[in-house]
C-alpha positions in Angstrom: 117.2 48.8 -75.8 120.5 47.9 -74.0 123.8 48.2 -75.7 124.3 44.4 -75.4 120.9 43.7 -77.0 121.7 46.1 -79.8 125.1 44.3 -80.5 123.3 41.0 -80.5 120.8 42.2 -83.0 123.5 43.6 -85.3 125.4 40.3 -85.0 122.3 38.3 -86.0 121.6 40.6 -88.9 125.2 40.2 -90.2 124.9 36.4 -89.9 121.6 36.5 -91.8 123.0 38.7 -94.6 126.0 36.4 -95.0 123.8 33.3 -95.2 121.5 35.0 -97.8 124.5 36.0 -99.9 125.9 32.4 -99.7 122.5 30.9 -100.8 122.0 33.4 -103.6 125.5 32.9 -105.0 125.2 29.1 -104.6 121.9 29.1 -106.6 123.4 31.3 -109.3 126.5 29.1 -109.5 124.3 26.0 -110.0 122.6 27.8 -112.9 125.9 28.9 -114.4 124.8 32.6 -114.2 126.8 35.7 -113.9 126.8 38.6 -111.4 127.4 42.3 -111.9 129.8 43.7 -109.3 131.4 47.1 -108.7 134.9 47.4 -110.0 135.7 49.8 -107.1 136.2 52.8 -109.4 132.5 53.6 -110.1 132.1 51.1 -112.9 130.8 47.6 -113.1 132.2 44.2 -114.1 130.4 41.0 -115.0 131.8 37.9 -113.1 131.0 34.2 -113.2 129.0 33.1 -110.2 130.7 29.7 -110.3 134.2 31.2 -110.2 133.3 33.7 -107.5 131.6 31.0 -105.3 134.7 28.8 -105.5 137.0 31.7 -104.7 135.0 33.0 -101.8 134.0 29.8 -100.1 136.7 27.3 -101.2 134.0 24.8 -102.2 133.4 23.3 -105.6 130.5 25.0 -107.4 127.4 22.9 -107.0 125.7 21.2 -109.9 122.2 19.8 -110.4 
């Protein structure tokens, strides 16, 4: 595999992961669910999917 093909595959993988994260967070926001995230210090914190969706994507949280 050439270096260019390798870079292209990595780029496509990153795009796919970003899309999957967007869709998962959007679905959870619609259902008013929460997510468990790392607090960066080895612990966890529960966050609202609606708030996180709006913060990350600058879009209003979707509703049914």
